Structures are given as C-alpha cells and as structure tokens.
C-alpha positions in Angstrom: 0.0 0.1 0.0 1.2 3.6 -0.8 -0.4 6.5 0.9 0.4 10.1 0.0 -0.4 13.1 2.3 -0.5 16.2 0.0 -1.7 19.7 0.0 -0.5 22.9 -1.7 -0.9 25.0 1.4 1.8 25.0 4.1 1.3 24.6 7.8 -1.9 22.5 7.7 -0.4 19.5 9.3 0.8 17.1 6.4 3.9 16.1 8.1 2.1 15.5 11.5 -0.5 13.5 9.9 2.2 11.4 7.9 4.1 10.9 11.1 1.0 9.7 13.1 -0.1 7.4 10.3 3.4 5.8 10.2 3.3 5.3 13.9 -0.2 3.9 13.7 0.5 1.5 10.8 3.7 0.1 12.3 2.1 -0.5 15.6 -0.4 -2.5 13.7 2.0 -4.9 12.0 2.4 -3.0 8.7 6.0 -2.4 7.5 6.3 1.3 7.2 8.7 3.7 5.4 7.9 7.4 5.7 9.5 9.4 2.8 10.0 12.9 3.9 9.7 15.0 0.6 9.3 18.3 2.5 12.3 20.6 1.3 12.4 21.9 5.1 12.5 18.3 6.3 10.2 18.7 9.4 9.8 15.0 10.0 13.4 14.4 9.5 14.3 17.0 12.0 12.0 15.4 14.6 13.9 12.2 14.0 17.2 13.9 14.3 18.2 13.2 10.8 20.5 16.2 10.3 22.1 15.2 7.0 21.6 16.6 3.6 19.2 14.1 2.2 19.4 11.1 -0.1 19.5 13.0 -3.4 22.2 15.4 -2.1 24.2 12.5 -0.8 24.1 10.8 -4.1 25.3 13.8 -5.9 28.1 14.4 -3.3 29.0 10.7 -3.5 28.7 10.2 0.2 27.8 6.6 1.4 26.7 7.2 5.0 23.0 6.3 5.3 22.8 8.0 8.7 22.6 11.1 6.9 19.3 10.4 5.2 17.8 7.2 6.8 16.8 6.3 10.3 14.8 3.5 12.2 12.3 5.1 14.7 11.4 2.9 17.6 8.1 3.8 19.4 7.3 3.0 22.9 4.4 0.9 21.9 6.4 -1.4 19.9 5.7 0.0 16.2 9.0 0.4 14.5 9.2 2.3 11.1 11.8 4.0 8.9 12.2 7.7 7.8 13.9 8.5 4.6 14.9 12.1 4.1 14.7 12.6 0.3 15.6 16.2 -0.2 18.2 18.3 1.3 18.8 22.0 1.9 15.6 23.1 0.4 16.4 24.7 -2.9 19.3 22.4 -3.6 16.7 19.9 -4.6 16.3 21.1 -8.2 20.1 21.3 -8.8 20.8 17.8 -7.5 17.9 16.2 -9.5 19.2 17.9 -12.6 22.7 16.5 -11.8 21.3 13.0 -11.2 19.3 13.0 -14.5 22.3 14.1 -16.5 24.7 11.6 -15.0 23.9 8.0 -16.0 26.0 6.5 -13.2 24.2 8.5 -10.7 20.8 7.9 -12.2 21.2 4.1 -12.2 22.8 4.0 -8.7 20.9 1.9 -6.2 
C-alpha cells in the first residue's frame, strides 16, 4: 500500500499526519517507510536526521545512510523508517538535474 499526504498549502499538518499514520500502521504490524519530501524536512528534523538527504548524498558521493535514513522505535512497539529525500531546500532542483544528466548516478541503487 502507498499513501500520500498532499496539500499545496503550508502549515496544515501534512507532516504531523504522515508521522502519526506511520506510527499507527507500524504499531498494527504494517512495515512502514515514511519518505520525507518536504524541502524543510520537518519530520526528518524530529527524527534527528541532520544530513543533507538522499539526493544530495548521491550527488556528493557520500555513502553514509545515517545522513538520510533512520529507524524510529516507538514506545508501543511500532518500529518504522524515515527516509529524508531532499536536502537543503532549493538544492533539490540542482541535485535532481545533476542526477538526471549523469547515467552512473541515475542508475545507482
């Protein structure tokens, strides 16, 4: 199952809803990955993911997953993962363009 929480308006609770849904699903036995696509990285900041994000790490050829990926353990036994996709706000568009132009980066797992 894939679930997206979207809105064009900021500050309406998208990140909070996504975080609470991730916790709920994981506590009910669903393997859960929350992909933080917010350029500000609000959910990632809550999870103490301080790195630059997956796309920026690929462009900068950094291999340390801790800069963009973390397992979250809840008190109620629901463990889920958070992936910080973007990094440094406006850098996203530059990084995406670099990845699209470089076949090695584009095909990197």
